N, C-alpha and C positions, 0 to 999 in steps of 0.2 A: 517291761523290758524282754528282748528275746534270748532269754539264756534257758539253760536247761532246768530241769526241777531241782531245788537242793534241799527242801523242807527244812527245819529250825532247829536251830539250837544243836545239840550234841548230835542229831541225826547230820544236821548239815555240814559240820565240822568233818563227820566220818566220811560223807561225801567228796568232799575235797582233799581227801588222800587215799594212796592204793592201800594194798593188803602190809605193807612193809614199814606203813605209819609215813609215807613223804607227800608233801602236795603234788596234787596234779595239773599238769599243763593247764591256762585259761584260767585259772584261780587265783585270788588277788595274794594267798601265800605262795604261790609260786615264784620262785625267783630263776630264770636260763641265762647263762649268758653265751652272746652270739658275737660273732667277731661281725666288723663292717666288712664289706665287699670293696674292690676296685675294679674300677671300669675298665672293660677291656680294652679301650682305644689306650690304656696308661702302656698296655705291656708292651714288650720289645727286647728283644736279645740283644740288640747293637748298647746297649747299657754293659755288655760283657765286653767288649771289645778294648782295647786301649790298655790293655793290663800291663804289658811291660814300657809301654809308651816308646817303642821304638818303629813301630811299623808305619811307612807311609803309602804302600801300596792300595791299601784298601781306603776307598771314600765311601765315607756316611752321610746318606741326605737327610738330615733333619729339618723339624720346623720350627721356626723363632716366632714369639707372643713378648713384647714388651708390654710392660707392667704399667699402666698409667694412672697416677692418683692425680685427684684435683678434692682440695682442703674445702672443707664449708665451717666457716666459722673462723675465729682468731686464738689466740695464745700469744703469751709474751714470753715463753721458753722458745728462744731462736733452735734450740736441740731438733726441736719437730720439723722445723723447716728445712734443716742442712741433714737430709736422708740421699742414700743413693738410689740411682736408678737400677731397676734388674730385669733381666727379661728371663723366659723360660725354654728350653728347648724342649721337645717331643721328638718322637719318631713318627710320629702319624701326625695327619693335619686335622683339627678338631672341628668339631660341630661349628657351623655359625652360630648357631645359636647361646654358645659361650659366649661370643663376642657382645651378644647384648647384655649380658649379666654385669653388675654392679655388684661391686661387695662393699657395704660401709662399715666402716674400721673406725671404732670409738676410740681413737686416741689421746685426748683430753679432755675433760671437763666442759670444756666451750668450743670443742673441735673435733671434726670428725672427719675421715678420710672416704673420698669413694674411690675403690679400684677397680681397674678394668682390664682386658686384655686386648692389646692390638696386634693383629696380625700382619710380620714385619715381611712374610716369603720364607723360603726354602733357603737353607743355606748346607754348602758341602765340606766337609772337615776330614782331615784325616786322623787316623788312630792316633799319633802324637799327641794333636791339638785335644784332641778328644780327652787322651790323660790330664793334660792341662786341667782341663775343664771340670773332670773327676775330681783331681787332687783340691783344685780352689776350691770347689764344690763342698768338701768332705772338711776343708780348713774350717771354713765360712761357717757350716752347720752344725757343726761339732763343739763351736764355741757359742753360738745363738741357743742350741737344746743342750747345750751342757753335758756331752757324750764324749768321752774321751776317747777315742779310734784314730788310725792311723792312716791316710789314703793307701797305703801300700799296702796293707793288710784286713782292711773293711770289707765284709760281704756284701757283694750288689746282689740285688733278686730280680730278675726279668720283667715281674709281675708289675712294678711298677717305677716305670723309667721315665726319669725327667730328673733338666740339671738347672740350678741356679747361675745365672752368668752378668754380670755388671755389663753393663751396657755403655755407650759413650757415642758422641754424634745426633746430627738431627736423623730427622724420619726421610730424606730424600738419600741418604746414603744406602748403600748393597748391605744387604743383609748382612754377610761377613764382617765388615767394618761396623758394627754398631756395635758388637760382641769389644770390651776391652781389656784386648790381650797385654796388653801392657801392666796393668794393673795385675792381670791375673800372673803374671810371671814374676813381678814382683814382689808376690804375696808367696808363689809356693816355692822360689828361691831363698826365703829368707833364712837362714841358720841358726834364728831366736826360736825355731820351733823345737830345736833340741833341749829347750831349757822346759822343764817339766811344769813351772809356773804358769807361762804361756800359754799351755794345753789347757783343756776342761779339768774341770774337777780338782784344782791345787791341793785342794782339802785333805786329799789323797797323802799328798807328800810333805803336808806341811802337819797333819795331825789335829786340826781344827774342827769344829762342830759348823760351822758357816758355811753355806755356800755361797759364792762369788758372784755366781751368774747362772742364770737357767734352774726351772725344776720348782719344783712345790716342794717345799720343807716339810710340809705334813708328811708326804707321801716320800720321806727321803730314808727315813728309819728300816735299817735291815732290809732294805731293796735287793732284787737281785739283776743280774746284766739279762734282760730281756732275749736278746739275741743270743748271749752265750750259753744259755739253755737251748735254745730253739737248734742252734747249728753245733752243739756238742760241745761248747767252748767253757774250759772252767774259767768260773766267773773271777775277777778279781779278789785277792781276800780283804780287802779295806775299801773297796765300794759299798756305798748306800749305808756303811756303818756312822753311826751320829757319834762325834768324839773319837774316833780311831786314834790314837795315838803311837806310833812306831816304837820299836823296841831301842832304836836307838835315834840319836839327832840326825833326822833323814836330809834338815836342811842343810847341816855342814856337810854332811857326809856326801849328798850328791853334787855340792858347790851350786846349788842355788843361789847360794849367797855369795858373789865370789869377794878373792881377798883384795879390799879396796885400795889395799896398799900397792897392788901393781899400778893401779893408774895414777902415773904422777900428776901430780896438781902446781902448774906452773904459775908464779905470780903475774898476774893478770889474765888469766883464765875466766875468771871467774866475775870478770869486768867487763868481757869483750860482747856479752850479750849472749853468753853461755852459760848452762846449769850442768852440773855433774850427778849426774844419772846414776842407777845400781850398775850399769851395762856402757857406761862412757858420759862425754859430753852431746850437747846437743843445744841448737840454737835455740832460744826461747821465742821466737817467734815461729817457729814449727811445732810447739808443743801443745798451743793452744787450740781443744778441739780433738787430740786425739788419746787415746786410750791408754792407762797406765798401770799395771801391777805390781801391789805394794808387796814388797819383798816379805815383809816380817806376817802379814796374813794371810795372802794370796786373793785378796778381794782386787775387785777392778776398779776403776774410775775413771769419767769423763774428763778434761782438764778444763775447769770453766774459765779459770784465768790465772797470772801469775801475781801473788800479791807481794808489791814493791814494801810494803812499807810494816812488813812481818816477817820473821826470821825463827828459827830454832832457839833464840835466847828468849824470845815474846812471850809476854806471862799466859800461861796454862787458863783459859776460862772457866771461871765457876757454873754447876749448874745451875738454872734458873730458881729461886726460891732457897739455896741451899745455904746457910749460914758459918758452915762449923769451920772449921781450919784449914787452910789450903792442902791438897792433897801432892800438887805439882806445882813447883813454884813456874817451870818454864817448858816449853813444848819438847823439847831435849831432855827433860828431867822425867818427861810423861815415858818418852820412847826409852830412857834408859832403866828406867823403874819396871814397866809394863811387859816390855822386849826384850832388854837387857843389851841394847844395841847404844852403842855410843855414836854419836853424828861427830863426825870429820868435819864438815863445812856449816858450822852453825850458821856464820854469816847469808847463806846463801835464802832468798828469796821464798816462802813455802807457796807450794801450789795449791791454789782450791779447785778442788775436784767434788764430782756429785756421782753415787754410784751408779753404774750401771746394770739396770734393772736386769731381771730374769725375764724371758720371752712370755709375755700375757696373751690370754684370750681378747684378743680386739674382736670378736665377732658379737657378744656382750655387751648391752649398755652396763658401765662400772660407776658409773658418777650420779649422782644425784644432784643437777646443777638446777637452780630454779634463775628467775630474770632477775636481774638488778643487783647479784651478787657480785661484788670485785674480784678481779683475780689478785688482789694482796691478799683476802680474806681465804683464798681459796688453795694459795703458795702454800705445800707443804713440802718443797724440795729440802733438803736436808743438805747440807755442803762438811767437807771434812778438808783439814787443812795438813798439809803430806811435805816432809821435807823431800827432797828431791833424790839424794842420794839412796832413796828407800825404794827408789821406785822405777822398773822397766818399763819400757816404751811397747807398746802391745804391737806384735807383725800388721794386725789387722785398723783400718781406719776407723773414726768414729763415728760419721756417715754412713759408710759399710753395713755396722754392728746395727747401728738404728733401723735401716732401710729393712737388714735381711730381719729383722725381729717382726716385721710384717707380713713377711712370706707364711710361715705357719699358718696366720688365720687365714689368707688368701688361697692358699692351697688346699685347705680344710674344707671351705666353700667351695671350692671349683672341684673339688674330688666327689661333692656331694652333688654336684650340679652333673658330673658328667655320669654318675649313676643313675640321675635319674631321669637324662637324655637316652640313656641308653634302655632304661626300663621301657620306655616311650615306643622307642624303635620295636619293643619284643610286644607290646601291647599292638602296636599297631593301629594307632588312631591319633588324629592329630588335636593336641592341646598342648598349651605352654607346658614346656619343663617347667618354668617356676611354681606352677601348679602344682606337678606332682614332686617336687621337692618338698612342698609347702604339708602336700599330704603324707610324706614320709618323714618329716621331724617332729620327733617327742617338745611336750612342754618341758622336759627335764634337760632338755641342751640348753634352755635358759636364751634363746635367740629372741629375733624381734618377730618370730613368725613361729607357727607349728600345726599340725593337724588336730586341734580340739575345736575349731569353726567347722573345719567340711568334713568330721567327723559327726559334728549332730546334726548338719542337713543329711549327711551318707546315710546314717543311722534311721534315722525317718523314713527316706525315700527307701531303704532296702526293705522296712516294713512294710510300705505301702505297695510295694509293686509286688513283692511276693505276697501279700494278701488278697490283694486282687486276683491274681493269678489261680490260687487256692481256690477263691470264691467264685470264680465262673468255671474253674475247671471242676472242681466236684460241688455241683448243685445239690446233692444230696447227703452232704456230709451236714452233721451239726456243728455249732459252735465251739464245742469244745474239744472235737475234731480234728477241727480244721486250726486250733490254735495250737495243738501239740503239733500238728504236720508242718506248723510255717516255724516253731523251735527246732523241729527237728532240718530245716532247710539253710536257717541261718542265725543258728546258735552261736556261742563265741568258741564251742569246740570246734563247729562246725567249718565255721569262716578260719579260724586255725588249720583247720589241714588243708582248707583250699591254699591259703598263703604259705604253708610248707613246699605242698604240690611244685606249689612258680616261685618257692623259692627267693620271697620277697623278704625273707630275715636279713639276706645281706644286703639290703637297699637301704633298710630303716635307717635311721640318725636319732639313735636314743640315750645319747650321754652328753651330758657338757663338754665341749671341746678343752681338751689340758693338753698344751704342746709338748709337757714331759712327758706324753705320754704317745706323740705321735709320730710315726717315722716316717723321716725324710729316706730317698733312695741313697742310701751307702750308710746312713745314721739312723741306727736302728737305738728306741728307745731303751732306758734302765727302766724295768717294772716290779713293784713291788711284790704283785701276784706271781703263785707259779704257773708254770705255761705247761697245760696240758697235754700238746698236740705238741711232744717232742723232734717229732723228725718231720713236720710240714715247714712249708714256708712260714714267714710270719705274716706276709701277705695272705688275705683269705682267698682260695679257690673254691670256685662254686659246685667242684665234686664231695665239699665235707658240710656235712647237715647237722643244723643247729637248731633248735625249738625258741620261737618269738611268739608274743602275744598279741596277734594285730586287734588293734580297738583299746588295748587294755597294759601300761606298761609295768613292769614289775615294780612293787611297792608303791602304787599309787595310792592304797588307802584307801579307796572307794568304799562307800558301804554295799551291802549288796544291791539293796534296792537302786543307786545312784547308778548301778555298771550298765555301760553301753552294751549296745547287740552286736558292735564289729565294726571296724573304720570300712568304709568303702570309699575309693576316690571318684567325684563328681565332679562335671562340671556342670555347675548350677542352671546354666544360659539354655543349655540343652540335653533334653532327658537321653539323648539317643549314645551321649557320649557313658553316661551312668549304665546303659543297656550295652552298651559291647564290653566295657570292662566285666561284667556281672557274667555274660557270656564266656569271656575269656578264662575268668576264672573259674567256670563250670557252673556255675547259678543260672538255671534253663527258668525261665519264666516266661517262654514266647507258647503259644498255642495259636490252633487254627481260629482262623478270622469267622471263618462261617460257623464251625463250633459254638465260637462265643456268642454268636447273633442269635443262635436257635437256644440258648441258656434261659436268656431274660425276653421272656413272651408275658403278655398280658394272662393274668389268673382269673378263673373264674371263681368271683365271691357272691354269694348268696344275696340278692337284693334287700333284706332284711336286715343285713349287717351294712353292707351301706347305706341306708338309711337312717340307722342310727348313729353315724358320724356328720358331724356338722363340717361340714367338707368347706363350707364359704369361711367360717371363721379360723380354721385351722391353718386354711391356705392363704388368707387374709395376714396371718401373724407372720406365716413364712415370705409371703409377697412373693408366691411361685405358683403357677396353674402345672396340676400331674395331667398327664397324658396315660399314663395308668394308675390308677387311685388304689389298686389293689396293692400297691405297693405301700402306699401311706397309709394305708387298712393296718398290713402287716408290723410297719414301725411302730404303731402305737396300741398292739396288742401285745398283754400279758403272759407270759406261761401258764398264769392263776385261773384262764380265760380260753381254753380250748375251744374253736369253732371249726364247722366242716367248711374245707376248703382253704382257711385261714391259716398260716402258722405263726407262731410267735415272733418277736423282733432281734432275737438273739444272732441269726446269721448278717442282719441289715446291720447289727450293732459290730460285728468285727469287724466288716468291710467297712462303717462309717469313721470306727475307731481311728482305723489306719490312714484312713483320708484326711480327717479333721487333724489328726496330729501333722501330717505332714506339710498342709495346708499351712499350718499355723506356723509351724518352726519356720516353712518357707519364707513368711511375711516377715516373723521378726530377725531372719537372717538378712535378709537384704535391703529391711528397713533400719535397722540398727548395728552397720556393717562397721562402726566403730567398736562395740563393745568388746570388751574380752570374754572369751568362752563361758567363764563361771556366769558371768553375768547374765549372759543370753540364754545359760540353763535357767536359772532362776525365774527367768520372763517366760520364759516356755513351761514350767514348773509350775507359774503361778495360774498360767491360760489354759493349759490343758490337763485338767484334773475334774474327777467326778463329783468335788464338792461347786467347781464355778459354771458346770454344766449345768447342774441341778439347779440353781440360781437363774441361769439364763431363763430354762425351763418355767421356772415360777413367772419372772419376769413378764414371759412373753404369752402368758398363759397356755402353755402347751401342756402342760399337765391335766388338763380339764379334761382332752380327750383321751386320757388313757385309757383303755379297755381293760379293766382288771376285776377280779372276784376275791376279793381278800380284806376284810375290814379292820386287821392288822396294818395293812398297807394304806388305807385310805386315810387309818387315824394319824398314822406316823409324816403322812404326806401333809392333813390339814395342821399338823402342829409347825412342821417347815416352813409352811406357806406363811403361817402366824409370824416366825422369826425371820423369813424375808422380807416382809411387808415394810416391820419393824423397821430393817437396814437399809429401807428405798426411802424411807421417813427424812434419814439422816441425811442432809446436804451434801453432796461432794463424797459420800462413804462408800466404799467400795470395798469388800472383803479379799474379793477373788479367792474363793473358797475356805477361807480362813476365820471364817466367822463361828460362832460357838454354838449352834445345834448343827450336828450332825445330820447330813444329806441322806435322803432315801437312794440308795444305789439303784432305783429303777429309774429313778429323775434324769440322771445323767444318761444312762443308758437308751433314752428315748431320744435323746439330741443327737445322741451318735447314730442310732437307727435311722433316724429321719434324714440325718446326711449320706446316708449309705441309701435309701430309696432316693435323694435329687439325685443322687450321683448314677444310680440305675435310668431311672427315668429321664435325665438327659442326656442319655447314649453315652454314658461314661465319660460325661465331659467338668473335669474339677474346675472349670473356669465358673462355670454353672453354681458348683458349690460355694466359691469363694463368695460369688457376687451374692446368695443367700446369707451365709454366715459370716459374713463381715458385718452385718447391719445387724444379725443377731446378738452376736458377742460385743458391739459396740457398748459403753466404753472397754476398751483394750487396753491391758495394763501395759504402761510406760518404764522408762527407768526411774521416772520422778514420783508415779504411784505407785511402783512395788512395796507389798509388805513383807515386811520379814516374819515367819515362822517365830512366836513365842521362845519354843524350845532352843532353835538354835540363836534367835537374839540373847539368850539368857547363857546359854552356854559360853559364847563369845566374849559375852562379858566377863563372866567367872575367869576364864582364860586370861584374858587380858588381866585381871587383878591377883592371879596366882590363888585363886581361890576352889576351896573343894566343893565343888557341886554333887548333889546324893539325891535320886528323887526313892521314896518308898511308897507301892502301892499295895494296896488290899481290899478285899470287895467283903460286901455285907447283902447278901440277897441279891439282887438287880443293880446296885450299887457298888461304882466303883470308886476309890480314896486313893489319892495322890497327895505325896507331902512332897513339900520340898526343903529340902536341906543345905545348907551355906555354911562350911568349914564346921558340921558339926549343930549348928543353930539352924531351927525350923523356921521360917521366914514366909511361908504361904501351905494353905492346902484346896483343893478342890474334889469334887464331886460330880459322877455323869455315868449313865450307865453304861457308856463305851471306856474303857482304861483311854484308849489314845487320848479321845477329849478331853477327860479328865488330868489327863498330861499336859495338855497344851491351856487349858485354862488354868492349872497350877502355875503354870510358868508365866503366863500372862499374869497371875495375881502377884507372883515376885517380881516380877518387873516393876508393877507399881507400887511395890512399900520399898523396893530397893531407890528407885527414883525418888519419892515423897521423902526418903530418909537421908538421902543426899542432899535434896532440897533446901532441907532443914538446917542440916549440917552447914553446907556453904552460907546461908545467912546468918549463922550464930558466928562464922569467923569474921569477924569485923578487926577493922584497926582500929588502934586508940583514939584517932580523930573522928571514928562512926562509922571511915566509909570500909567498904565490905574488905576481904583480902582476897590475892587476888591469885591464892594457890587453891582453893576451895579444896576440892576432890578431886585428886591429881589426874585418876587416871579417866574417871568418868569425864571429866569435863574434854581433854583430848579426845576420848571415844567419842562423846556428842557431837564436836565438831566433824570428825570423819563421818561420822553418821549422817549430818547433812548434807556434806558435800558427794558420799554415795548417793542418797536418795535424789538429788539434784543434777547427778551425773557429772559433776565436779570433777577436775583431778584433785589430788590428795593434797592438804594446805602443805605450802612450802616453807620451813624454818631455814633460817640460818643464826648464825653466832656471830653477836653485833660486836662484840667486845668479852674480854676474859684474860683477868686480871687476878694481881694478888700472889703474894709465897705460896709453894707447893702446898704447903699442909691448910690454907686456907684461900683456895680457888675460889672466884666469882666469875659465874656466866650471866649474860645476858644475849638471849634470843628474841628476836624478830620473827613475825609469820605473817604469810599473808595469802590469797585464794584466788585463782583465777576464775570468776564465775563467767556464766554462759551469755549471761546478758549485761553484765556491767564491764567487765574484765577482769585484771586484777584489781584488788582492795588496795587502799592504801596500808601501810605496810603497819603492824601492832607489835610494838619492842615493848617487853616486859620488862621487870624488875630484874637486877642482880639478885642470881641465887647461887649457893653451895653447889647446887649439880645442874646436869644439861638439863634432866627429866622435870626438874621444878621449876628451871626457868622458862622451857618451853610451856609448861602449864599458866605461868604469870602471864606469855605473851598469848597463849589459846585463849582465855579469859576475855581479854580484850577485843579478841576477833569476834568472839561469838555476840559481846555487845555490842559490837559493829555491824555485826550482819542483822541482828536484832531489829535495830533502829532502820537498818536499809527495806528490811523485808516483812516488816511489822506492819 
């Protein structure tokens, strides 16, 4: 990897720290906060207009984009379809590429919505109209994001200027008529907003510890108003404090609960299709679908229906499985005992409501839905029954809030896309902005795409072009010098500085989207973290400088040898795009073509040396004819055999290693385009390693042509050759470098040096190199044949079973001994001259012992009738099933709960499982036995599926 040398052990830890003991940038211990930028196109001073709402002399020219949603899938929840449509007002016309973007929103288990922007044209509005739009925007988003702000006092920042507006009408009307002005006026003029319970965060007034709408409760404790600190405002004393209780009865003192005695109830009023609410009478038919606020708790609910067969005198339901005495005799008794409220109209039908959920991140898949699952089994909607007289009708309609809850996720993706388009214009190269956005999105965002696959390819391409440049530029430099020069050009620290110089830190999307921390114009979030930049705008400006680690996100947890050299954005179809970006970043890898041509020229090799090489056999094994055989002689000459006019292979190894790494990575990247980044990295690691290349050399008899004068090396090669020959005799076996014998490094080196020689002899044509090595590397590793390293497999198994794993190594003379302990008990031991190989053999022996033990235990666990128990070894059974799916590149098994029953103290669960195979499709569902826990129930089903797969593929 292209990393600065760090030493090992304590020395490496010291290198990772500065003089003060703080972690350095580009190291795994370094974590740096950097705010995300806002695209310049979103800036606009127009958002500051319309403060008093009285001026009509100034006309504002804005651009209207409606949001179009197309549902994919279906759901029985009708509320998911009853959503209002919105448009977004911008001060500038957006790039046309934004209109081709589609945002996939994960709305429900079996339903997604693809949202896109549609340009409706420009719109001219007055300042008074803008004031109305801003007031509506703040009222709506304060409820959706659960931030209590007032339209008249909320701060506006021109760094992020756009507004959400409701729309009505068809696409043929003029843009100004698309806006639903009647709805806007009716909402902003309602006097219900004076009631604190109707605004955001009513828990502040009620002294409860439950949030009715918006935000993440885990981030709620002891939070501070972010905008209160950023703009010098004093935070509200009870904001963010869970369980904050006022010093006096705020509910009664503020008049939240009105004096219901003032409302006169005439005889017959409650039989005329009307209901007595906390704030007056309302028609029953107008209540369904609306949002009501419970006066006793501050929670909000969608009205699902009116239950005419239930009243406050209806018996209060028991909890499932509870057999004790009744706690409440009726609903009226429940509200009296728990809240101290005596219901006045006990004969009114109850309202069936469902909670208004907080605003969610809809960009990340949130559901594990498997085919064949019924909607009833997945329905986890909980309903409550409310007396109407304890409910306020909320000013915002239900469909309006449900539609608005999708806006933060849509705008998050839009803001990210606009940043990517802005960076594209700065780079000045025609590449799809969606690819740039993918290259800027970290896996920690948990979205459907990330930069890890592009990073894998870009890392190898960067290593390749820099290695090629240095090799040709400096013909007199040795391999070690070239390696150090390469590190100085493209190490993580160097790329980190390049990224800072170009301001890339403000474009990276590094955090999972959290609506509770997202800032809408005029509605800034409540943050738990302290704000360091107290005087600057909440929205990030490019003048602020922060640190970012390109190619390695803070807290990734990668070990040192697994770190990549840095991320590079490349268009895999054209090297020109990658070269253009490298030049823009400041990485100079271009040289004079005439100078390059003069570097590689035929060398004068003595005839005696040429005669000693069997070119016919060597070229026959490679299936290529060399124009300049001096290159081939250099590629097979070891440093132990110096000759006049012939250099050793190390320089060719340097460039050959880079070209092979790049070509193999490129092949795997485009062949297995569907694999996740981690799996792709495993494939590359199994192919591009010295052990595998050494076996390639022995298999094609390349090692017999090695020119060296070392008896120890000769003996090592002979022993390794015997080991490989034994491996080749095993039908279908390929260790891909995980064999039991450590390969001599020189054998892998000559494979790489031969690749370098072919590259130079062919006029630096990588296609010729690949045509040769595609044959030599056959069969290449595939997802089905990818072996797992024994140390890694044992570690994963022990982690799944919560077992303590420990290795103890010792050395006696030239022999290293490694013991494996699990939970303090020795299970295996192995010896080898190399400590690393001994550890691998010990892990392999431990796995064999454990699997044999678990198989024996499974056979012993039989039922009384002689049949095998289906729960066997729980973790190992499910781990085996997952391992089969991984090796065959199948998706993970799909479990579903078939039945759940029994009293609360004796629950029984029944699960079914099936898997989608690549050749046979979905298997039959295997249903296990009822078990007292979900884990055991899944195991019984997994055993049956393993038996089925054994029959199908045996």
